[in-house]
NUPA-519586 format. One record per residue (C-alpha): residue in one letter; z, x, y. Coordinates in Angstrom, 3 decimals, padded with zeros to 6 digits. Each point is the difference from the previous one (the first is absolute). Layout:
N
<r><code>A</code><pz>Z</pz><px>X</px><py>Y</py></r>
...
***
This chain:
145
<r><code>M</code><pz>-017.394</pz><px>008.802</px><py>-004.319</py></r>
<r><code>T</code><pz>-000.719</pz><px>003.671</px><py>000.134</py></r>
<r><code>R</code><pz>002.711</pz><px>002.577</px><py>000.718</py></r>
<r><code>S</code><pz>-001.548</pz><px>001.065</px><py>003.293</py></r>
<r><code>W</code><pz>000.142</pz><px>-003.793</px><py>001.209</py></r>
<r><code>Q</code><pz>003.676</pz><px>-000.152</px><py>-001.199</py></r>
<r><code>V</code><pz>000.825</pz><px>002.969</px><py>002.080</py></r>
<r><code>H</code><pz>-001.610</pz><px>-001.450</px><py>003.080</py></r>
<r><code>L</code><pz>001.867</pz><px>-003.198</px><py>-000.764</py></r>
<r><code>A</code><pz>003.221</pz><px>001.750</px><py>-000.241</py></r>
<r><code>I</code><pz>-000.504</pz><px>001.634</px><py>003.354</py></r>
<r><code>A</code><pz>-001.140</pz><px>-003.204</px><py>001.591</py></r>
<r><code>T</code><pz>003.029</pz><px>-001.734</px><py>-001.434</py></r>
<r><code>A</code><pz>002.304</pz><px>002.606</px><py>001.718</py></r>
<r><code>F</code><pz>-001.591</pz><px>-000.934</px><py>003.475</py></r>
<r><code>V</code><pz>000.528</pz><px>-003.758</px><py>-000.475</py></r>
<r><code>G</code><pz>003.596</pz><px>000.372</px><py>000.885</py></r>
<r><code>M</code><pz>002.049</pz><px>001.275</px><py>-003.047</py></r>
<r><code>S</code><pz>002.739</pz><px>002.220</px><py>001.292</py></r>
<r><code>T</code><pz>-000.927</pz><px>002.829</px><py>-002.411</py></r>
<r><code>P</code><pz>-003.436</pz><px>001.188</px><py>-001.221</py></r>
<r><code>A</code><pz>-001.558</pz><px>-001.675</px><py>-003.065</py></r>
<r><code>V</code><pz>-000.900</pz><px>002.449</px><py>-002.814</py></r>
<r><code>L</code><pz>-001.602</pz><px>-000.417</px><py>-003.530</py></r>
<r><code>S</code><pz>002.259</pz><px>-000.473</px><py>-003.058</py></r>
<r><code>Q</code><pz>-000.768</pz><px>001.780</px><py>-003.206</py></r>
<r><code>E</code><pz>-002.111</pz><px>-002.880</px><py>-001.025</py></r>
<r><code>G</code><pz>-002.181</pz><px>000.253</px><py>003.084</py></r>
<r><code>S</code><pz>001.268</pz><px>-003.353</px><py>001.426</py></r>
<r><code>P</code><pz>000.975</pz><px>000.036</px><py>003.680</py></r>
<r><code>S</code><pz>003.765</pz><px>000.391</px><py>000.382</py></r>
<r><code>A</code><pz>002.270</pz><px>000.140</px><py>002.992</py></r>
<r><code>P</code><pz>003.525</pz><px>001.431</px><py>000.260</py></r>
<r><code>V</code><pz>002.620</pz><px>-002.392</px><py>001.238</py></r>
<r><code>E</code><pz>003.192</pz><px>000.563</px><py>001.799</py></r>
<r><code>D</code><pz>002.385</pz><px>-000.239</px><py>-003.006</py></r>
<r><code>G</code><pz>-001.841</pz><px>002.948</px><py>-001.621</py></r>
<r><code>G</code><pz>-002.060</pz><px>-002.067</px><py>-002.457</py></r>
<r><code>W</code><pz>-003.861</pz><px>-000.485</px><py>-000.228</py></r>
<r><code>I</code><pz>-001.893</pz><px>-003.148</px><py>000.175</py></r>
<r><code>T</code><pz>-003.291</pz><px>000.060</px><py>-002.021</py></r>
<r><code>I</code><pz>-002.721</pz><px>-002.657</px><py>000.652</py></r>
<r><code>E</code><pz>-002.822</pz><px>-000.457</px><py>-002.565</py></r>
<r><code>S</code><pz>-002.877</pz><px>-002.581</px><py>000.582</py></r>
<r><code>D</code><pz>-003.703</pz><px>-000.415</px><py>-000.316</py></r>
<r><code>I</code><pz>-000.558</pz><px>000.399</px><py>003.789</py></r>
<r><code>Q</code><pz>002.162</pz><px>001.477</px><py>002.739</py></r>
<r><code>N</code><pz>-000.556</pz><px>000.379</px><py>003.702</py></r>
<r><code>A</code><pz>001.923</pz><px>000.915</px><py>003.046</py></r>
<r><code>D</code><pz>-000.749</pz><px>-000.889</px><py>003.567</py></r>
<r><code>S</code><pz>001.774</pz><px>002.349</px><py>002.559</py></r>
<r><code>V</code><pz>-000.910</pz><px>-002.288</px><py>002.931</py></r>
<r><code>T</code><pz>001.729</pz><px>-003.064</px><py>-001.382</py></r>
<r><code>G</code><pz>002.487</pz><px>001.972</px><py>-002.006</py></r>
<r><code>V</code><pz>-000.720</pz><px>-002.012</px><py>-003.126</py></r>
<r><code>F</code><pz>-000.402</pz><px>001.418</px><py>-003.477</py></r>
<r><code>T</code><pz>-001.556</pz><px>-002.425</px><py>-002.624</py></r>
<r><code>A</code><pz>-000.174</pz><px>000.366</px><py>-003.875</py></r>
<r><code>I</code><pz>-002.284</pz><px>-002.540</px><py>-001.787</py></r>
<r><code>G</code><pz>-000.397</pz><px>-000.741</px><py>-003.594</py></r>
<r><code>N</code><pz>002.346</pz><px>000.766</px><py>-002.866</py></r>
<r><code>V</code><pz>002.671</pz><px>001.262</px><py>002.451</py></r>
<r><code>R</code><pz>003.000</pz><px>001.786</px><py>-001.619</py></r>
<r><code>I</code><pz>002.747</pz><px>001.467</px><py>002.259</py></r>
<r><code>V</code><pz>002.635</pz><px>002.127</px><py>-001.586</py></r>
<r><code>Y</code><pz>003.212</pz><px>000.874</px><py>001.892</py></r>
<r><code>P</code><pz>002.046</pz><px>002.145</px><py>-002.577</py></r>
<r><code>A</code><pz>002.931</pz><px>000.582</px><py>002.550</py></r>
<r><code>R</code><pz>000.765</pz><px>-003.725</px><py>000.132</py></r>
<r><code>G</code><pz>-001.226</pz><px>-000.737</px><py>-003.556</py></r>
<r><code>I</code><pz>-002.623</pz><px>-002.299</px><py>001.274</py></r>
<r><code>V</code><pz>-003.462</pz><px>-000.702</px><py>-001.487</py></r>
<r><code>A</code><pz>-002.068</pz><px>-002.721</px><py>001.705</py></r>
<r><code>T</code><pz>-003.492</pz><px>-001.256</px><py>-000.943</py></r>
<r><code>S</code><pz>-002.275</pz><px>-002.312</px><py>002.002</py></r>
<r><code>R</code><pz>-003.728</pz><px>-000.604</px><py>000.835</py></r>
<r><code>Q</code><pz>000.522</pz><px>001.400</px><py>003.503</py></r>
<r><code>A</code><pz>002.556</pz><px>001.938</px><py>001.979</py></r>
<r><code>Q</code><pz>000.122</pz><px>000.730</px><py>003.718</py></r>
<r><code>Y</code><pz>002.226</pz><px>002.139</px><py>001.987</py></r>
<r><code>F</code><pz>000.250</pz><px>-000.825</px><py>003.786</py></r>
<r><code>S</code><pz>001.585</pz><px>003.199</px><py>001.437</py></r>
<r><code>K</code><pz>000.548</pz><px>-001.436</px><py>003.504</py></r>
<r><code>E</code><pz>002.067</pz><px>-002.877</px><py>-001.481</py></r>
<r><code>D</code><pz>001.443</pz><px>002.004</px><py>-002.923</py></r>
<r><code>R</code><pz>-001.144</pz><px>-002.815</px><py>-002.291</py></r>
<r><code>V</code><pz>-001.481</pz><px>-000.126</px><py>-003.450</py></r>
<r><code>V</code><pz>-001.898</pz><px>-002.991</px><py>-001.156</py></r>
<r><code>L</code><pz>-000.774</pz><px>-000.486</px><py>-003.756</py></r>
<r><code>T</code><pz>-002.507</pz><px>-002.657</px><py>-000.846</py></r>
<r><code>G</code><pz>-001.363</pz><px>-001.477</px><py>-003.200</py></r>
<r><code>D</code><pz>001.994</pz><px>-000.186</px><py>-003.245</py></r>
<r><code>V</code><pz>002.855</pz><px>001.990</px><py>001.466</py></r>
<r><code>D</code><pz>002.394</pz><px>001.503</px><py>-002.632</py></r>
<r><code>V</code><pz>002.936</pz><px>002.146</px><py>001.103</py></r>
<r><code>I</code><pz>002.248</pz><px>001.558</px><py>-002.505</py></r>
<r><code>R</code><pz>003.195</pz><px>002.008</px><py>000.898</py></r>
<r><code>D</code><pz>001.837</pz><px>002.105</px><py>-002.495</py></r>
<r><code>G</code><pz>-001.823</pz><px>-001.772</px><py>-002.849</py></r>
<r><code>E</code><pz>002.475</pz><px>-003.045</px><py>000.495</py></r>
<r><code>N</code><pz>-000.490</pz><px>-001.694</px><py>003.321</py></r>
<r><code>S</code><pz>-003.337</pz><px>-001.571</px><py>000.725</py></r>
<r><code>M</code><pz>-001.827</pz><px>-002.236</px><py>002.351</py></r>
<r><code>Q</code><pz>-003.352</pz><px>-001.827</px><py>-000.505</py></r>
<r><code>A</code><pz>-001.799</pz><px>-001.669</px><py>002.925</py></r>
<r><code>E</code><pz>-003.464</pz><px>-000.426</px><py>001.451</py></r>
<r><code>R</code><pz>001.028</pz><px>001.859</px><py>003.067</py></r>
<r><code>V</code><pz>002.911</pz><px>002.147</px><py>001.015</py></r>
<r><code>V</code><pz>000.619</pz><px>001.316</px><py>003.506</py></r>
<r><code>Y</code><pz>002.616</pz><px>002.786</px><py>000.218</py></r>
<r><code>L</code><pz>001.465</pz><px>001.214</px><py>003.218</py></r>
<r><code>L</code><pz>000.996</pz><px>003.580</px><py>-000.507</py></r>
<r><code>E</code><pz>002.180</pz><px>000.520</px><py>002.947</py></r>
<r><code>E</code><pz>002.090</pz><px>-003.268</px><py>-000.557</py></r>
<r><code>E</code><pz>-000.302</pz><px>000.321</px><py>-003.860</py></r>
<r><code>Q</code><pz>-000.968</pz><px>-003.585</px><py>-000.219</py></r>
<r><code>A</code><pz>-002.567</pz><px>-001.654</px><py>-002.355</py></r>
<r><code>V</code><pz>-001.641</pz><px>-003.423</px><py>000.140</py></r>
<r><code>A</code><pz>-001.882</pz><px>-001.204</px><py>-002.966</py></r>
<r><code>D</code><pz>-002.489</pz><px>-002.912</px><py>000.062</py></r>
<r><code>P</code><pz>-001.308</pz><px>-001.690</px><py>-003.215</py></r>
<r><code>S</code><pz>-003.578</pz><px>-001.078</px><py>-000.702</py></r>
<r><code>T</code><pz>-000.897</pz><px>-003.581</px><py>000.623</py></r>
<r><code>G</code><pz>001.986</pz><px>-002.330</px><py>-002.316</py></r>
<r><code>A</code><pz>002.010</pz><px>002.873</px><py>-001.497</py></r>
<r><code>Q</code><pz>003.421</pz><px>001.574</px><py>000.629</py></r>
<r><code>V</code><pz>001.237</pz><px>003.523</px><py>000.717</py></r>
<r><code>F</code><pz>001.814</pz><px>001.458</px><py>-002.980</py></r>
<r><code>T</code><pz>002.898</pz><px>002.481</px><py>000.463</py></r>
<r><code>S</code><pz>002.174</pz><px>001.445</px><py>-002.778</py></r>
<r><code>V</code><pz>003.086</pz><px>002.112</px><py>000.878</py></r>
<r><code>Q</code><pz>002.503</pz><px>001.739</px><py>-002.138</py></r>
<r><code>L</code><pz>003.537</pz><px>-000.619</px><py>001.337</py></r>
<r><code>D</code><pz>002.370</pz><px>003.005</px><py>-000.125</py></r>
<r><code>S</code><pz>003.616</pz><px>-000.238</px><py>-001.236</py></r>
<r><code>N</code><pz>001.233</pz><px>-001.397</px><py>003.377</py></r>
<r><code>N</code><pz>-002.651</pz><px>-002.779</px><py>-000.178</py></r>
<r><code>Q</code><pz>-001.961</pz><px>001.650</px><py>002.684</py></r>
<r><code>A</code><pz>-003.750</pz><px>-000.330</px><py>-000.050</py></r>
<r><code>E</code><pz>-002.440</pz><px>002.653</px><py>001.057</py></r>
<r><code>A</code><pz>-003.273</pz><px>-001.310</px><py>001.196</py></r>
<r><code>P</code><pz>-003.149</pz><px>001.499</px><py>-001.291</py></r>
<r><code>L</code><pz>-000.951</pz><px>001.546</px><py>003.213</py></r>
<r><code>A</code><pz>003.445</pz><px>001.085</px><py>001.229</py></r>
<r><code>Q</code><pz>001.198</pz><px>003.503</px><py>000.299</py></r>
***
């Protein structure tokens, strides 16, 4: 992907419905500032944004990094539905939080406003989640704040 295309993608992403404009990170990947002051960086083989439907799609070798929450997620495809404030990761989804808590599934739907995630396994498999308990035996989910 050329740098010019990345700039256009970043601008298109801003119009899809993100609350603040998307910009390019140092590496040249589209990034978007988020409310808690962090950045989300999305890398993939193909990315497109549709300002009419409000859907941003990343396809192929998707890697999402959200340092403010310590989250790194990988999948074959990721979609952000701005009108529903929903993220859908599909295909070999792997979410790691703070290097400890993790989730593996075929599909993960994350509702941003409600901070809820639903993970679905591939046929004949199970969802895998590993969480580190704190000293009060409280678990922090891989996608929780």
